[in-house]
C-alpha positions in Angstrom: 0.0 0.0 0.0 1.3 3.4 -1.0 0.9 6.5 1.1 -2.1 8.8 0.8 -1.4 12.0 -1.3 -2.5 15.0 0.9 -3.4 17.2 -2.1 -5.7 14.5 -3.6 -7.3 13.8 -0.2 -8.1 17.5 0.2 -9.5 17.8 -3.3 -11.8 14.9 -2.6 -12.8 16.3 0.8 -13.9 19.5 -1.1 -15.9 17.5 -3.6 -17.7 15.6 -0.8 -18.7 18.8 0.8 -21.1 19.4 -2.1 -23.1 16.4 -1.0 -24.6 18.4 1.9 -26.7 21.5 2.1 -28.0 23.2 -1.1 -25.0 21.8 -3.1 -23.3 25.2 -3.5 -20.2 26.4 -1.7 -17.8 29.4 -1.7 -14.1 29.3 -1.0 -14.6 30.8 2.5 -17.2 28.1 3.2 -14.6 25.4 2.3 -11.9 27.1 4.4 -14.3 27.2 7.4 -15.6 23.6 7.0 -12.2 21.9 6.3 -10.0 24.2 8.3 -7.6 24.5 5.4 -5.4 27.5 4.5 -7.1 30.0 2.2 -4.3 29.8 -0.4 -4.6 26.0 -0.5 -8.3 26.1 -0.9 -8.1 28.7 -3.7 -5.5 26.6 -5.6 -7.6 23.4 -5.2 -10.8 25.2 -6.3 -9.1 26.6 -9.3 -7.8 23.2 -10.3 -11.2 21.5 -9.8 -12.9 24.2 -11.8 -10.4 23.9 -14.6 -11.1 20.2 -14.9 -15.0 20.7 -14.8 -15.4 19.0 -11.4 -17.0 22.2 -10.1 -18.4 25.2 -12.0 -19.5 28.7 -11.0 -23.1 29.2 -10.0 -24.7 31.6 -12.4 -25.8 34.9 -10.7 -23.9 34.0 -7.5 -20.3 35.3 -7.8 -17.8 33.3 -5.9 -20.0 30.2 -5.4 -19.6 26.9 -7.0 -21.6 23.7 -7.6 -20.6 20.3 -9.0 -19.8 20.2 -12.7 -20.4 17.7 -15.4 -17.3 15.5 -14.6 -18.6 13.9 -11.4 -21.9 13.1 -13.2 -20.0 11.4 -16.0 -18.0 9.3 -13.6 -21.1 8.4 -11.7 -22.9 7.4 -14.9 -20.0 5.2 -15.9 -20.0 3.6 -12.5 -23.8 3.0 -12.7 -23.4 1.4 -16.2 -20.9 -1.1 -14.7 -23.1 -2.2 -11.8 -24.5 -5.7 -11.7 -27.3 -6.0 -9.1 -26.9 -9.8 -8.9 -23.1 -9.6 -8.4 -23.3 -6.8 -5.9 -26.2 -8.5 -4.1 -24.2 -11.8 -3.9 -21.3 -10.0 -2.2 -23.5 -8.3 0.3 -25.6 -11.4 1.0 -22.4 -13.3 1.7 -21.3 -10.7 4.2 -24.7 -10.7 6.0 -24.8 -14.5 6.0 -21.3 -14.6 7.6 -22.6 -12.4 10.4 -25.8 -14.3 11.2 -25.1 -17.7 9.7 -28.6 -17.9 8.2 -29.7 -18.1 4.6 -29.7 -14.7 2.9 -31.5 -13.8 -0.4 -31.7 -10.8 -2.7 -34.8 -10.8 -4.9 -36.5 -8.6 -7.5 -40.2 -8.3 -8.4 -41.6 -9.5 -11.7 -45.3 -9.2 -12.1 -46.8 -10.7 -9.0 -43.8 -13.0 -8.4 -40.4 -12.6 -6.9 -37.2 -13.9 -8.5 -34.2 -14.7 -6.3 -31.1 -13.3 -8.0 -28.6 -13.9 -5.2 -28.4 -16.4 -2.4 -26.0 -17.5 0.3 -26.7 -20.5 2.5 -26.4 -21.0 6.2 -23.8 -23.5 7.4 -26.4 -25.0 9.8 -27.5 -28.6 9.1 -31.1 -27.3 9.4 -31.6 -24.5 7.0 -33.9 -23.2 4.2 -33.5 -25.0 0.9 -33.8 -22.7 -2.1 -31.9 -21.6 -5.2 -31.0 -18.4 -7.1 -33.4 -18.1 -10.0 -36.3 -19.6 -8.1 -39.7 -17.8 -8.6 -42.3 -17.6 -5.8 -45.6 -15.7 -5.4 -44.6 -12.3 -4.0 -47.5 -12.1 -1.4 -46.1 -15.3 0.3 -42.6 -14.0 1.0 -41.0 -11.3 3.0 -39.0 -10.0 0.0 -42.1 -10.0 -2.1 -44.3 -8.2 0.4 -41.5 -5.6 0.9 -41.4 -5.1 -2.9 -45.2 -4.9 -3.2 -45.3 -2.4 -0.4 -42.9 -0.2 -2.3 -45.2 0.1 -5.3 -47.3 3.2 -6.0 -51.0 2.3 -5.1 -52.2 2.4 -8.8 -49.5 0.0 -9.8 -50.2 -2.3 -6.9 -53.9 -2.3 -7.7 -53.1 -3.2 -11.3 -51.0 -6.1 -10.3 -53.3 -7.3 -7.5 -56.8 -6.1 -8.0 -59.4 -6.4 -5.2 -60.9 -9.6 -6.8 -57.6 -11.3 -7.3 -57.2 -14.9 -6.2 -54.0 -15.3 -4.2 -52.6 -18.8 -4.1 -51.6 -20.2 -0.7 -48.3 -22.0 -0.2 -49.0 -22.8 3.5 -52.0 -22.4 5.8 -50.4 -19.1 6.9 -50.3 -17.6 3.5 -52.3 -14.4 2.9 -55.0 -15.1 0.3 -57.3 -12.1 0.7 -56.2 -8.9 -1.3 -57.7 -6.7 1.5 -55.7 -8.5 4.2 -52.6 -8.2 2.0 -53.1 -4.5 1.6 -53.4 -4.1 5.3 -50.2 -6.0 5.8 -48.4 -3.9 3.2 -49.5 -0.7 4.9 -47.8 -1.9 8.1 -44.7 -2.8 6.2 -44.6 0.7 4.7 -44.7 2.2 8.1 -42.0 0.0 9.6 -39.8 -0.3 6.6 -39.3 -4.0 7.3 -41.3 -7.0 6.1 -41.8 -10.1 8.2 -43.1 -13.4 6.9 -44.1 -16.1 9.4 -44.3 -19.6 7.8 -46.2 -18.2 4.8 -44.0 -19.7 2.0 -42.6 -22.6 4.0 -44.2 -24.1 7.1 -40.9 -24.5 8.9 -39.3 -21.1 8.0 -39.8 -17.4 8.9 -38.1 -14.5 7.2 -37.4 -10.7 7.5 -36.7 -8.4 4.6 -35.6 -4.8 3.9 -35.7 -2.7 0.8 -32.8 -2.0 -1.6 -32.8 1.3 -3.4 -30.9 2.6 -6.4 -29.4 6.0 -6.9 -32.7 7.6 -7.7 -34.2 6.3 -4.4 -36.5 3.7 -6.2 -36.8 0.3 -4.5 -35.3 -2.2 -7.0 -34.8 -5.2 -4.8 -35.1 -6.6 -1.3 -32.8 -8.5 0.9 -34.1 -11.2 3.3 -32.8 -13.4 6.0 -34.6 -16.8 6.4 -34.6 -18.7 9.6 -35.9 -22.2 10.5 -38.5 -22.0 13.3 -36.3 -24.0 15.7 -34.0 -20.9 15.7 -36.8 -18.2 15.6 -37.8 -16.0 18.5 -38.8 -12.5 19.1 -35.3 -11.6 20.1 -33.8 -13.3 17.1 -36.3 -11.6 14.8 -35.4 -8.1 16.2 -31.7 -8.9 15.7 -32.2 -10.0 12.1 -34.5 -7.1 11.2 -31.6 -4.8 12.1 -29.1 -6.9 10.2 -31.3 -7.1 7.1 -31.8 -3.3 7.2 -28.1 -2.8 7.5 -27.3 -5.2 4.6 -30.0 -3.6 2.4 -28.6 -0.2 3.1 -25.1 -1.4 2.2 -26.3 -2.8 -1.1 -28.3 0.4 -1.8 -25.1 2.4 -1.2 -23.3 0.2 -3.7 -26.0 1.0 -6.2 -25.4 4.7 -5.7 -28.2 5.5 -3.2 -27.4 8.1 -0.6 -29.4 8.1 2.6 -31.0 11.3 3.7 -29.8 10.7 7.2 
């Protein structure tokens, strides 16, 4: 590993300042926020502006905003993203933490398709496979994804008179009951499925967002009932949310927090 270059570090620190506030900064703002010498800041600002990383704000002398170059770099990064590959990496990290089966899934119609999966090392575990398709309303990932749809789109996919197939006696089969469950999921930001797709397994799931903030996938943790409890559920809800947030960040999403 080579050493960090101070000038490059400072230039990147300046660029990252534009992520906050209204997205505009002056040289005095940068001096105050980073506690750097004025001469250093002016040299860095001049260099960044010359390379189109920042540009003057029209009508606001001395203030700058991000230029086209960061957008071009971000667009190239987005083009190279592979949701399945990124999801597999994050799922592996989450599974190593909890030693339970972790999935990443997307919504297609009224089904979910699992695009990434990492197994638990326990002898008793959920049996599944990447590429498998299941009814969305029977799974935690599916309910999370359905809950993220705009109401008109949800109604189009699952109208009031829809017949919802049951995978177990615990599956939700009434569209009205499903909508009520989805409302609770929207409020909590976490979906829980209790033996609705498999009589021996419960799951928790959290939403995965892309750089626009749109929910594009969900990450779930599946647990056999012999290891399920209220305490374990609470732990896994936090872990699923953390894993989904990490995958969202890899996809370019930036949390408002």
